[in-house]
C-alpha angles and dihedrals in degrees: 000000000000090000091055091051092048091050091050092050091048092050092049090049091051092048093049090047089052092051091048090048092052097046100029125206116327093254090057093046091059089056094050102041120094115235129232085238087088083074092069129195092289087071111080122209100197119080096205092051090049091053091049092050092046091051095047093047098036093239136130126241124244104201115191123198105204146164095215098185104036112023113091095200089049092052090046091050090055094043098047104029115016094044093048112107093223090057092045091052091046092049094050089057103039112016147059105212119218124180122200105189131193104184122181101197098043131057120232121212110268092248093051092045089052092046092050091048090053091051089048090053092045099047101026104211111207094212144338128315101027121164122205123191113212128188123231094270095053103263122134114250100177145335133209141167125240117271115183104251141138117285091244092056090047093053090046088055091052091049090058088062098045103041 
């Protein structure tokens, strides 16, 4: 019986050491993690405000469900698509951008966490990132996952849903 307890303790120690090795001390994690700030002020966080802006500017909403600080495809989407100047210019003209974030290393305000959870229940993303196109009255037009592609191809895909 003592041998079993010793083995369990050893396995737990190894597992905790592995987790610590992957994540590093908390002061190093803060250096490595991306920040939500890469979703700048052009990205709204409130669904109702996004619908109002879409309606008043005759645009559609691109809502992105993301894990900004832990999801590699989400980070790639931002790096290769959302940070590209051609996408930024396209979005200014055609889209209202809405980010629904589920970070693991950052804490959202309680109201934003509740709001994001409600949107997750309402739209049911199957994974991260999931993009949902929404018309200017709040109805879903289309949804699609991220496939690593060139920004031009990505914007062409969006155009097929809004034209």
